[in-house]
matplotlib code that plots the C-alpha trace (Angstrom):
import matplotlib.pyplot as plt

x = [68.9, 67.3, 70.0, 67.8, 68.7, 72.8, 74.8, 77.3, 77.2, 77.1, 76.4, 74.7, 75.0, 72.8, 71.7, 69.5, 71.4, 74.6, 78.0, 81.2, 82.0, 79.2, 81.2, 84.5, 83.6, 81.7, 84.2, 85.1, 81.4, 80.0, 83.0, 86.3, 84.1, 83.1, 86.2, 84.8, 86.5, 84.8, 83.5, 81.2, 81.1, 78.7, 78.8, 79.2, 75.5, 74.4, 77.4, 76.3, 73.1, 74.8, 76.9, 80.0, 82.8, 84.2, 87.5, 86.2, 83.9, 87.2, 89.4, 87.0, 86.7, 90.6, 90.8, 87.9, 89.6, 93.4, 91.6, 90.4, 93.5, 95.4, 92.6, 91.5, 94.3, 92.8, 89.2, 88.8, 87.7, 85.0, 83.4, 80.8, 80.3, 76.9, 74.4, 71.6, 69.0, 65.8, 66.6, 63.6, 63.3, 61.4, 63.2, 63.0, 66.5, 67.4, 69.1, 71.6, 72.4, 73.6, 76.0, 77.6, 77.2, 79.1, 81.9, 82.0, 82.7, 85.2, 86.8, 86.1, 87.9, 90.0, 91.0, 90.5, 93.4, 95.4, 95.4, 94.7, 91.2, 88.1, 85.8, 82.8, 80.8, 77.0, 75.5, 75.8, 74.4, 71.6, 71.2, 69.0, 68.5, 71.1, 68.3, 68.3, 65.7, 62.4, 61.6, 64.7, 63.0, 59.8, 61.0, 63.7, 66.4, 66.2, 66.5, 63.1, 63.6, 63.7, 66.8, 68.2, 68.0, 70.2, 72.3, 72.4, 72.8, 76.5, 77.5, 76.6, 78.5, 81.8, 82.0, 81.1, 84.2, 85.9, 85.4, 86.0, 89.3, 89.7, 88.8]
y = [-153.8, -151.7, -150.8, -148.8, -151.2, -151.0, -148.9, -147.2, -145.0, -146.8, -145.9, -148.1, -149.0, -151.4, -150.9, -154.4, -154.2, -153.0, -155.3, -154.9, -153.2, -150.5, -150.7, -149.8, -146.8, -145.4, -146.5, -142.8, -141.6, -145.4, -146.0, -143.9, -140.5, -142.0, -143.1, -145.8, -147.7, -151.0, -152.1, -154.9, -155.6, -158.3, -158.5, -160.3, -162.0, -159.4, -160.3, -163.5, -162.9, -160.7, -163.1, -161.8, -164.7, -165.3, -164.6, -161.2, -160.9, -162.2, -159.4, -156.6, -158.0, -157.9, -155.0, -153.1, -154.8, -153.2, -149.8, -149.9, -150.5, -148.0, -145.3, -145.9, -148.0, -147.9, -149.9, -153.4, -155.2, -158.0, -159.8, -161.4, -164.9, -164.5, -165.3, -169.0, -168.8, -170.9, -172.6, -173.0, -173.9, -170.1, -167.0, -165.4, -167.3, -165.6, -169.4, -169.0, -172.2, -172.1, -174.4, -171.6, -169.2, -171.7, -172.3, -168.3, -168.1, -170.1, -168.5, -165.0, -167.0, -167.7, -164.3, -163.4, -165.0, -164.0, -160.2, -160.8, -159.4, -160.9, -163.1, -163.1, -166.8, -166.1, -168.2, -171.2, -168.1, -168.5, -171.9, -174.5, -178.2, -176.8, -173.7, -170.0, -170.8, -170.0, -167.9, -165.6, -164.7, -164.0, -164.5, -166.7, -164.6, -161.6, -161.4, -160.3, -158.8, -161.9, -162.8, -159.3, -159.8, -162.7, -160.8, -158.0, -160.7, -161.8, -158.7, -156.4, -159.7, -158.8, -155.3, -155.1, -157.9, -154.9, -152.3, -155.1, -155.3, -151.5, -151.2]
z = [-101.8, -99.1, -96.3, -94.7, -90.9, -92.1, -89.1, -91.3, -94.0, -98.0, -101.4, -103.5, -107.1, -108.8, -111.9, -113.5, -116.8, -115.6, -117.2, -115.8, -119.1, -118.0, -114.2, -115.8, -118.0, -115.0, -112.0, -110.9, -110.8, -109.1, -107.2, -106.8, -106.1, -102.7, -101.1, -99.6, -97.2, -98.6, -101.6, -102.2, -106.1, -107.4, -111.4, -114.6, -114.8, -117.2, -118.9, -119.8, -120.9, -123.6, -124.3, -123.6, -122.4, -119.9, -120.1, -121.2, -118.0, -115.8, -117.9, -117.0, -113.1, -113.2, -114.7, -112.3, -109.3, -110.3, -111.0, -107.4, -105.9, -108.2, -107.4, -103.2, -102.4, -98.3, -100.1, -98.7, -102.3, -101.6, -104.8, -104.2, -106.5, -108.5, -107.0, -108.3, -110.3, -110.6, -114.1, -116.5, -120.1, -120.5, -121.7, -117.6, -117.1, -120.3, -120.7, -118.5, -116.1, -112.6, -114.5, -116.3, -113.3, -111.2, -114.0, -113.6, -109.2, -109.5, -112.2, -110.4, -106.9, -108.2, -109.8, -106.3, -104.4, -107.5, -107.0, -103.2, -102.9, -100.3, -102.0, -100.5, -101.4, -102.1, -104.4, -101.5, -99.0, -101.5, -102.5, -102.2, -103.7, -106.5, -106.9, -105.9, -102.7, -103.7, -101.1, -102.3, -105.6, -107.0, -110.6, -110.7, -111.4, -109.1, -105.4, -103.1, -100.1, -98.7, -100.9, -100.0, -96.0, -96.8, -99.1, -96.4, -92.9, -94.7, -95.6, -92.6, -90.7, -93.0, -92.2, -88.8, -88.4, -90.4, -87.9, -84.5, -86.4, -86.8, -82.9]

ax = plt.figure().add_subplot(projection="3d")
ax.plot(x, y, z, "-o")
ax.set_aspect("equal")
plt.show()
């Protein structure tokens, strides 16, 4: 995701194989060291691919959120829903379905409400006909430039609203 047009300072932490456990283990270097005012997290798909059950993913996400709240109490936390995928019979989607993603997203949303952090519904922003919109992906799973532009538009709107509140 390129933030070339983003008006505010940012740090991007991204890895195609990153899991909730990886973030727990690297949270100091990935988040705390930067002392961010806003944190956007979208994580959990790779956990599903690796066979991690939903309750463990939610427990890990809870640990991540609680850690951020304890260590960076002034940071605004935004948890994004997992993105939809294009389902296929091949190995491209690694046997993950949008039904599984929707189920996990419901639990993520409930967790954000319980922990009083912000939930960002990117799933529906990227959805068309019950699937990841064709022009947002080249492989059915990962976003391409157009997909990231859509995500960027949503994040940019949130950050701009946040900065307006500060004024």
